[in-house]
C-alpha positions in Angstrom: -68.2 -127.4 92.0 -65.2 -126.1 93.8 -64.4 -123.9 90.9 -64.8 -120.3 92.0 -61.0 -120.5 92.6 -60.6 -117.5 90.3 -61.8 -113.9 90.9 -65.3 -113.5 89.5 -67.5 -110.5 89.0 -70.0 -109.9 91.7 -72.8 -110.5 89.2 -71.7 -113.4 87.0 -70.4 -116.9 87.9 -67.1 -117.8 86.2 -67.4 -119.3 82.7 -65.4 -122.3 81.9 -65.7 -123.1 78.1 -63.2 -125.9 78.5 -65.2 -127.8 81.2 -67.6 -129.7 78.9 -64.8 -130.8 76.7 -62.7 -131.9 79.7 -65.6 -133.8 81.2 -66.3 -135.5 77.9 -62.7 -136.7 77.9 -63.0 -138.0 81.4 -66.3 -139.8 80.7 -64.8 -141.3 77.5 -62.1 -142.7 79.6 -64.6 -144.3 81.9 -66.4 -145.7 78.9 -69.8 -144.7 80.3 -72.7 -142.6 79.3 -75.2 -145.2 78.0 -78.7 -145.5 79.2 -79.0 -145.1 83.0 -80.0 -148.0 85.1 -83.6 -147.9 86.3 -83.0 -148.1 90.0 -80.3 -147.9 92.7 -80.5 -149.1 96.3 -83.2 -147.3 98.3 -80.8 -145.9 100.9 -77.1 -145.5 101.1 -75.5 -147.9 103.6 -74.6 -146.5 106.9 -76.1 -143.0 106.6 -78.7 -143.6 109.2 -81.7 -142.2 107.3 -81.7 -138.6 106.2 -78.4 -136.9 106.9 -78.2 -133.1 107.5 -74.7 -131.9 106.6 -73.4 -128.6 108.0 -70.5 -127.2 106.0 -68.1 -124.7 107.6 -65.2 -122.9 106.2 -63.1 -123.9 109.2 -60.8 -120.8 109.2 -63.8 -118.5 109.0 -66.2 -120.0 111.5 -64.6 -119.0 114.8 -63.1 -115.7 113.7 -64.4 -112.8 115.8 -62.3 -110.1 114.1 -64.4 -107.6 112.2 -61.7 -105.6 110.5 -62.1 -107.1 107.0 -59.3 -105.4 105.1 -59.0 -106.6 101.5 -55.9 -108.9 101.3 -55.6 -108.6 105.1 -53.2 -110.7 107.0 -54.1 -112.9 110.0 -52.9 -110.2 112.3 -55.2 -107.7 110.5 -58.3 -109.8 109.8 -58.0 -112.7 112.2 -58.6 -116.4 111.7 -60.7 -119.1 113.3 -59.1 -122.1 115.0 -60.0 -125.7 115.7 -60.3 -124.7 119.3 -63.1 -122.2 118.4 -65.4 -125.2 117.9 -66.2 -125.3 121.6 -68.8 -127.5 123.2 -71.2 -124.5 123.2 -70.5 -123.9 119.5 -71.0 -127.6 118.6 -74.2 -127.7 120.6 -75.5 -124.7 118.6 -74.7 -126.5 115.4 -76.3 -129.8 116.6 -79.5 -128.0 117.5 -80.0 -127.3 113.7 -80.6 -131.0 113.3 -77.1 -131.6 112.0 -75.8 -135.2 111.7 -72.6 -134.6 109.8 -70.2 -131.7 110.1 -68.1 -131.0 107.0 -65.0 -129.1 108.0 -63.8 -127.4 104.8 -60.1 -126.5 104.5 -58.6 -129.0 106.9 -55.9 -130.7 104.8 -52.8 -128.6 104.6 -53.2 -126.4 101.5 -50.9 -123.8 100.0 -51.1 -120.4 101.8 -48.9 -117.3 102.2 -47.6 -117.2 105.7 -44.2 -118.0 107.2 -44.3 -121.4 109.0 -40.7 -122.3 108.3 -40.0 -122.5 112.1 -42.2 -125.6 112.0 -40.4 -127.2 109.0 -43.0 -126.0 106.5 -41.6 -124.5 103.3 -43.0 -121.1 102.1 -45.5 -121.1 99.3 -45.1 -118.8 96.3 -47.8 -116.1 96.0 -47.6 -116.4 92.2 -49.2 -119.9 92.5 -51.5 -119.2 95.5 -55.0 -117.8 95.1 -55.6 -115.2 97.8 -53.4 -114.9 100.9 -55.1 -117.7 102.9 -55.1 -119.9 99.9 -57.6 -122.2 98.3 -58.6 -125.2 100.3 -58.7 -127.1 97.1 -54.9 -126.7 96.4 -53.7 -129.3 98.9 -50.0 -129.1 99.7 -49.6 -132.0 102.2 -52.3 -134.6 102.6 -50.7 -136.0 105.8 -50.9 -132.7 107.7 -53.6 -130.1 108.5 -53.7 -126.3 107.9 -51.3 -124.8 110.4 -53.4 -121.6 110.5 -56.1 -123.6 112.3 -54.0 -124.6 115.3 -53.3 -122.6 118.4 -49.9 -124.3 118.4 -48.9 -125.2 114.8 -46.4 -127.8 116.2 -49.4 -129.8 117.6 -51.8 -129.1 114.7 -52.7 -132.7 114.1 -53.3 -133.3 117.8 -55.6 -130.3 117.9 -57.6 -131.7 114.9 -58.0 -135.0 116.6 -59.4 -133.3 119.6 -61.9 -131.5 117.4 -63.0 -134.8 115.9 -63.5 -136.2 119.5 -65.5 -133.1 120.5 -67.7 -133.4 117.4 -68.4 -137.0 118.1 -69.2 -136.2 121.7 -72.0 -134.0 120.4 -73.5 -136.7 118.3 -72.2 -135.6 114.9 -69.9 -137.2 112.4 -66.9 -135.6 110.7 -66.4 -135.1 107.0 -63.2 -133.6 105.3 -62.4 -132.9 101.7 -60.3 -135.2 99.5 -59.4 -133.7 96.1 -58.1 -136.5 93.9 -58.2 -134.6 90.6 -55.4 -132.2 91.5 -53.0 -131.0 94.1 -51.2 -127.7 94.8 -48.6 -126.8 92.2 -46.1 -126.7 95.1 -47.2 -130.0 96.6 -44.6 -131.6 98.9 -45.5 -133.7 101.9 -43.0 -133.3 104.8 -45.2 -135.4 107.2 -46.0 -138.5 105.2 -45.0 -141.9 106.6 -41.6 -143.3 105.6 -43.3 -146.0 103.5 -45.3 -143.5 101.4 -43.9 -142.1 98.1 -44.7 -138.5 97.4 -46.6 -137.4 94.4 -44.3 -137.1 91.4 -41.3 -138.5 93.3 -40.8 -141.3 90.9 -42.1 -139.7 87.7 -40.4 -139.9 84.4 -40.4 -136.3 83.4 -39.1 -136.9 79.9 -42.5 -138.0 78.6 -45.9 -136.4 78.6 -47.6 -139.5 80.0 -46.7 -142.8 81.6 -49.2 -144.9 83.4 -47.5 -144.7 86.8 -46.5 -141.1 86.5 -48.5 -139.0 89.0 -48.5 -135.9 86.7 -48.7 -135.0 83.0 -45.8 -133.0 81.6 -45.2 -130.4 79.0 -41.9 -131.9 78.0 -38.9 -129.7 77.7 -40.7 -126.5 78.6 -40.6 -124.7 82.0 -43.7 -123.4 83.7 -44.6 -119.8 83.4 -47.1 -118.0 85.6 -50.2 -116.6 83.8 -50.4 -113.2 82.4 -52.1 -111.2 85.2 -55.3 -109.3 84.1 -55.4 -105.6 84.5 -55.8 -104.6 88.2 -54.6 -107.9 89.6 -51.3 -108.6 91.5 -50.6 -111.4 94.0 -51.3 -110.2 97.5 -52.9 -107.1 96.1 -49.4 -105.8 95.1 -47.9 -106.1 98.5 -44.1 -106.8 98.2 -43.1 -110.4 98.9 -39.7 -112.0 98.1 -41.4 -114.8 96.2 -43.9 -112.6 94.3 -41.7 -112.1 91.3 -43.8 -113.5 88.5 -41.9 -116.7 88.5 -42.3 -120.3 89.8 -39.6 -122.9 89.4 -41.1 -125.9 87.7 -39.3 -127.6 84.8 -40.8 -129.3 82.9 -44.2 -127.7 83.3 -47.1 -129.9 84.4 -50.7 -129.9 83.2 -53.0 -127.6 85.2 -55.7 -129.0 87.4 -58.5 -128.3 84.9 -56.6 -130.1 82.2 -54.9 -127.1 80.6 -51.9 -128.5 78.7 -50.0 -125.2 78.3 -46.8 -124.4 80.1 -48.4 -121.0 80.7 -52.0 -121.5 81.7 -54.6 -118.8 81.5 -55.5 -116.8 84.6 -59.0 -118.4 84.4 -57.4 -121.8 84.6 -56.8 -123.6 87.9 -53.2 -122.5 87.5 -52.4 -123.0 91.2 -52.9 -126.7 90.8 -51.6 -129.6 88.8 -53.7 -132.5 87.4 -53.2 -136.0 88.8 -52.9 -138.9 86.3 -55.2 -141.8 87.1 -54.1 -143.9 84.1 -56.1 -141.9 81.6 -54.0 -141.3 78.4 -53.9 -137.8 76.9 -56.3 -139.0 74.2 -58.8 -140.0 76.9 -58.4 -143.7 76.6 -57.9 -145.8 79.7 -54.8 -147.7 80.9 -56.3 -149.8 83.7 -58.6 -152.8 84.1 -62.2 -152.2 83.5 -65.1 -153.1 85.8 -67.5 -155.6 84.2 -70.9 -154.0 83.7 -72.6 -156.4 86.2 -70.6 -154.8 89.0 -73.3 -152.1 89.0 -75.4 -154.7 90.8 -72.7 -155.8 93.2 -71.8 -154.6 96.7 -68.7 -153.0 98.1 -67.2 -156.4 99.2 -67.4 -157.7 95.6 -65.8 -154.5 94.2 -63.0 -154.8 96.8 -62.4 -158.4 95.9 -62.2 -157.4 92.2 -59.3 -155.1 92.7 -57.2 -157.4 94.9 -54.0 -158.4 93.2 -54.6 -156.2 90.2 -51.9 -153.8 88.9 -53.4 -150.3 89.3 -51.8 -146.9 88.6 -49.6 -145.5 91.3 -51.8 -142.5 92.0 -54.6 -144.9 93.0 -52.4 -146.4 95.7 -51.3 -143.0 97.0 -54.9 -141.9 97.5 -55.8 -145.2 99.2 -53.0 -144.4 101.6 -54.3 -140.9 102.1 -57.8 -141.9 103.0 -56.4 -144.5 105.4 -54.5 -141.7 107.1 -57.7 -139.6 107.6 -59.7 -142.6 108.8 -56.9 -143.1 111.3 -57.5 -139.6 112.6 -61.2 -140.5 113.3 -63.0 -138.9 110.4 -66.2 -140.5 109.3 -66.3 -139.7 105.6 -65.2 -137.6 102.7 -66.5 -135.0 100.3 -64.8 -135.6 96.9 -64.0 -132.6 94.9 -64.9 -132.7 91.2 -65.4 -136.5 91.3 -66.5 -136.8 87.7 -63.1 -135.6 86.5 -61.7 -138.9 87.8 -62.6 -142.3 86.2 -65.3 -144.3 87.9 -63.0 -147.4 88.2 -60.8 -145.4 90.6 -63.8 -144.7 92.8 -64.8 -148.4 92.9 -61.2 -149.2 94.0 -61.0 -146.4 96.6 -64.6 -146.5 98.0 -64.7 -150.3 98.3 -61.5 -150.1 100.3 -63.0 -147.5 102.6 -66.2 -149.5 103.1 -64.2 -152.5 104.2 -62.7 -150.4 107.0 -65.8 -148.3 107.7 -69.1 -149.7 106.3 -70.8 -146.6 107.7 -68.4 -144.1 106.0 -70.2 -141.1 104.4 -69.0 -140.6 100.8 -70.2 -137.5 99.0 -69.3 -136.7 95.4 -69.3 -133.3 93.7 -70.7 -134.1 90.3 -72.6 -132.1 87.6 -73.4 -134.5 84.8 -76.8 -136.1 85.3 -76.0 -138.8 82.7 -73.3 -140.1 85.0 -75.1 -139.9 88.3 -76.2 -143.6 88.4 -72.8 -144.8 87.3 -71.0 -143.0 90.1 -73.5 -144.4 92.6 -73.6 -148.0 91.3 -70.1 -148.5 89.9 -68.3 -145.8 91.9 -70.0 -146.7 95.2 -70.8 -143.1 96.2 -73.4 -142.7 99.0 -74.6 -139.2 97.9 -74.2 -136.9 94.9 -74.7 -133.1 94.5 -78.1 -132.2 93.1 -76.9 -129.0 91.7 -77.7 -128.8 88.0 -81.2 -130.1 88.6 -83.0 -128.9 91.7 -80.6 -126.2 92.8 -80.4 -124.5 89.4 -84.2 -124.9 89.0 -85.0 -123.4 92.4 -82.5 -120.5 91.8 -84.3 -119.6 88.6 -87.7 -119.6 90.5 -86.2 -117.6 93.3 -84.9 -115.0 90.9 -88.2 -114.8 89.0 -86.7 -116.3 85.9 -88.9 -119.4 85.9 -92.2 -120.5 87.3 -92.7 -123.3 89.7 -94.1 -125.4 86.9 -90.5 -126.3 86.2 -90.0 -128.2 89.5 -92.1 -131.3 89.2 -90.3 -132.6 86.2 -87.0 -132.2 88.0 -88.3 -134.3 90.9 -89.7 -137.0 88.6 -86.5 -137.4 86.6 -84.5 -138.1 89.8 -87.1 -140.1 91.7 -85.2 -143.4 91.4 -82.1 -142.0 93.1 -83.9 -139.5 95.4 -82.4 -140.9 98.6 -78.9 -140.7 97.2 -78.8 -137.0 96.5 -77.5 -134.1 98.5 -79.6 -131.0 98.1 -78.7 -127.4 99.0 -79.2 -123.7 98.4 -75.8 -122.5 99.4 -72.2 -123.9 99.7 -68.8 -122.4 99.3 -69.1 -122.3 95.5 -72.5 -120.7 95.2 -73.7 -117.2 95.8 -75.4 -116.4 99.1 -79.2 -116.2 98.9 -79.2 -112.8 100.5 -76.7 -111.3 98.1 -78.1 -108.9 95.5 -76.6 -111.1 92.8 -78.9 -114.0 93.9 -82.2 -113.2 95.6 -81.2 -110.1 97.6 -83.3 -111.3 100.5 -82.6 -114.1 102.9 -86.3 -114.6 103.4 -86.5 -116.2 99.9 -84.6 -119.1 101.5 -87.8 -120.1 103.4 -89.9 -121.3 100.5 -86.9 -122.7 98.7 -85.5 -124.5 101.7 -88.9 -126.1 102.3 -88.9 -127.5 98.8 -85.2 -128.5 99.1 -85.9 -130.5 102.3 -89.4 -131.8 101.9 -89.7 -132.6 98.2 -87.9 -135.9 98.6 -86.0 -138.1 100.9 -82.5 -136.8 100.1 -79.7 -135.6 102.4 -79.6 -131.8 103.0 -76.7 -129.4 103.2 -76.7 -126.2 105.2 -73.8 -123.8 104.7 -72.7 -121.9 107.8 -74.2 -118.4 107.9 -77.1 -119.4 105.6 -79.3 -119.9 108.6 -78.9 -116.3 109.7 -79.0 -114.7 106.2 -75.3 -113.9 105.6 -75.1 -111.9 102.3 -71.5 -112.6 101.4 -70.8 -108.9 100.9 -67.4 -107.3 100.7 -64.4 -107.6 98.4 -62.0 -109.8 100.4 -59.1 -109.6 97.9 -59.0 -112.6 95.6 -62.5 -113.7 96.6 -65.3 -111.4 95.4 -68.6 -110.3 96.8 -71.7 -112.6 96.7 -69.8 -115.7 97.8 -68.2 -115.8 101.2 -64.4 -115.9 100.4 -62.6 -119.2 100.4 -59.3 -117.6 99.6 -58.8 -114.8 102.2 -58.7 -114.1 105.9 -62.1 -112.6 106.7 -64.9 -112.2 109.2 -68.5 -113.3 108.3 -70.7 -110.5 109.8 -74.1 -112.2 110.2 -72.5 -115.4 111.4 -70.4 -113.3 113.9 -73.6 -111.9 115.3 -74.6 -115.5 116.1 -71.2 -116.1 117.6 -71.6 -113.1 119.8 -68.0 -112.7 120.8 -67.5 -116.5 121.2 -70.5 -117.1 123.3 -72.3 -118.8 120.4 -75.7 -117.8 121.7 -77.1 -115.6 119.0 -77.2 -112.7 121.4 -76.2 -110.1 118.7 -78.6 -111.3 116.1 -81.5 -109.1 114.9 -85.0 -110.3 115.5 -85.3 -111.3 111.8 -82.0 -113.2 111.9 -83.2 -115.1 115.0 -86.5 -116.0 113.3 -84.7 -117.2 110.2 -82.4 -119.4 112.3 -85.4 -120.9 114.2 -87.1 -121.7 110.9 -84.1 -123.6 109.6 -83.6 -125.4 112.9 -87.3 -126.5 113.0 -87.4 -127.6 109.3 -84.1 -129.5 109.4 -85.1 -131.4 112.6 -88.4 -132.3 110.9 -86.5 -133.6 107.9 -84.8 -136.2 110.1 -87.6 -136.9 112.5 -91.0 -136.7 110.8 -92.0 -140.1 109.3 -94.1 -138.5 106.5 -90.9 -136.9 105.1 -89.5 -140.4 104.7 -92.7 -141.6 103.1 -94.8 -141.1 99.9 -95.2 -138.1 97.7 -98.0 -136.6 95.6 -97.9 -133.6 93.4 -100.5 -131.0 94.2 -99.2 -128.3 91.9 -100.6 -129.4 88.6 -104.1 -130.1 90.1 -104.3 -126.6 91.7 -103.0 -124.9 88.6 -106.0 -126.4 86.8 -108.6 -126.2 89.6 -107.8 -123.4 92.0 -108.5 -119.8 91.2 -105.5 -117.5 92.1 -103.0 -120.4 92.3 -100.2 -119.4 89.9 -96.6 -120.1 89.0 -95.2 -118.4 92.1 -96.9 -121.0 94.3 -95.8 -124.6 94.8 -97.6 -127.4 96.7 -97.2 -131.1 97.3 -98.1 -133.8 99.8 -96.0 -136.2 101.9 -97.3 -139.0 104.0 -96.6 -142.2 105.8 -99.5 -144.1 107.4 -101.7 -141.7 109.3 -99.1 -138.9 109.3 -100.1 -136.6 106.5 -98.4 -133.4 105.4 -99.2 -130.6 102.9 -96.2 -128.4 101.9 -97.0 -125.0 100.4 -94.5 -122.4 99.3 -94.9 -118.8 98.1 -92.0 -117.7 96.0 -93.4 -114.1 95.5 -91.4 -111.4 97.2 -94.4 -109.0 97.4 -97.7 -110.7 96.9 -100.1 -112.1 99.5 -102.2 -115.0 98.3 -105.6 -116.1 99.6 -106.5 -119.4 98.1 -108.5 -122.5 98.7 -105.9 -125.2 98.1 -107.5 -128.3 96.6 -106.6 -132.0 97.1 -107.1 -134.4 94.2 -109.9 -136.8 94.8 -107.5 -139.8 94.5 -105.4 -138.4 97.3 -108.5 -137.8 99.5 -109.4 -141.5 98.9 -105.9 -142.7 99.6 -105.8 -140.8 102.8 -109.3 -142.1 103.8 -110.5 -138.6 104.6 -114.2 -138.7 105.4 -116.6 -135.8 104.8 -116.3 -133.0 107.4 -113.7 -130.7 109.0 -110.2 -132.0 109.7 -108.0 -130.1 112.1 -104.7 -128.8 110.7 -101.6 -127.1 112.1 -98.4 -125.7 110.6 -95.3 -127.5 111.9 -93.2 -124.4 110.9 -95.2 -122.1 113.1 -97.5 -120.1 110.9 -100.9 -119.5 112.5 -103.8 -121.3 110.7 -107.4 -120.4 111.4 -109.0 -122.9 109.1 -109.6 -126.6 108.7 -109.4 -129.0 105.8 -113.0 -129.4 104.6 -114.0 -132.6 102.8 -117.3 -132.7 101.0 -118.4 -135.5 98.7 -114.8 -136.8 98.4 -113.4 -133.4 97.5 -111.1 -131.5 99.9 -110.2 -127.8 100.2 -108.0 -125.9 102.7 -108.3 -122.1 102.9 -104.9 -120.5 103.2 -103.4 -117.1 103.4 -99.8 -117.1 102.1 -97.8 -113.9 102.7 -94.6 -113.2 100.7 -91.9 -115.9 101.3 -94.4 -118.2 103.0 -93.3 -121.7 103.7 -95.9 -123.9 105.4 -95.7 -127.6 106.3 -99.2 -128.4 107.3 -100.1 -131.6 109.2 -103.6 -133.0 109.1 -104.8 -134.4 112.4 -105.4 -138.2 112.4 
């Protein structure tokens, strides 16, 4: 989730004991949580097969400055611009097989820099995390981050030019929408005249009213959190607004649902929660969707909401997505979608699909019991597969679990496989190469093979992952192991691919170039190879039972469509070579119509193979040598 918005230790993800309770309230408001439907549509509409999403922290991508001073200013540490996504840069991204480019941090969020000359009010460092600010504390939804523009006065024009360049390179554009909360200092100075601002018409004398945009701690002014030892805004640098105060009376609920006038430092204190017609007791204050709408299309959902009286916040977000569609974007990544009732998503997404049937709608969600509701009732195209495959793979990569844990994960999600988004890194997660995760970027090879080839889902690649960026360095508010989303910073391994703005990989090491080539080859195969859109068979259990030397650090499965037949084999050991005779179950040999004899094979990911698949009396074996971190995608000749 987008929740490392607080400093975390380099070793441990932040704990949020309030999150299960908060999600329970949100789900109670939705009235869901019963038995999951058995199936969902085979493929999300308009996604064109298997999307590959490339996520960039927009302000970090093009930054060539290598100073990296903690809490550094733009002048010290530099910042990337929309203009840094040149034709050469975009071509380099596209060669990774990318279909959708997710530009993180585009909507104007709170940050600590003087843009008053452009009519932008200063933000208070007491309610901004970091100096560059969290991209998930949006300050003005009708503008873009002025840091990203060469000329801040023309910032929206520069963004539209970026959208056009991205489209010219055959990729679609995704930006974040964060319905659950906005920046504590939200104030849109660029909204159309007909649009009412968040909170503008609120009755602040009550905790809750259906058409209030915020929840209020009535009669009590806001107080900033008690800073933990060693923390001061901007690292202690003097600033006229960094005085331990923020003018807000009455106080409003914090983005994660904290109802105190003085939230904790571990709360999302820089944000305020949006009211979607959910009463403080968790009950709903809006019309419900009839259960049979789980089987109806976007047009039927859209018709259902016509003429209905909905909370004012719903209308405001419909106006916001219309604005972004007008800028040419092709879809949205929805932050913490499960903290917002599913009826709102039906209302919003059905509206979007009337304008753009091919829009790409991605939800950040962590409750598997709600996955199918957010797909079928909320009309999402794709959902994060985080608590299932990502968490399972991370445990295997760290040696905390064996690969026996992976097939049950795949089986439990088989009915919605095409509607998931799978990843190994994003802005919230630790870098694979960080000591706190795997400590070695090569571990991404077997794990990414499984991520991409296990099913037919969409795939996410986070910028720098393809060259082994370790996320090292204490940037200020953001801590090591995750590339900062709060600070001005350079990303060293990524900068070596940038090579001073040439975007040719000229400064990469041989190992980094090899890793990038691996990701490019694998991701292109995910979109192009018919077998990876076809059937699946588990080879793991059979080889655990029948193949000497095959253990819980290896993982194998088969994919095929017609005569295109693949065997995927991954070695999650960091230090062990395996020499095994991988066996195919007789039922698969029969299904593939493999006659006795030798069948030529080759590895689509480039590993040399000096053997053949040998079939004798309906049984098949393939002799393999699997070095540490091996990832092989072996095709059997027709």
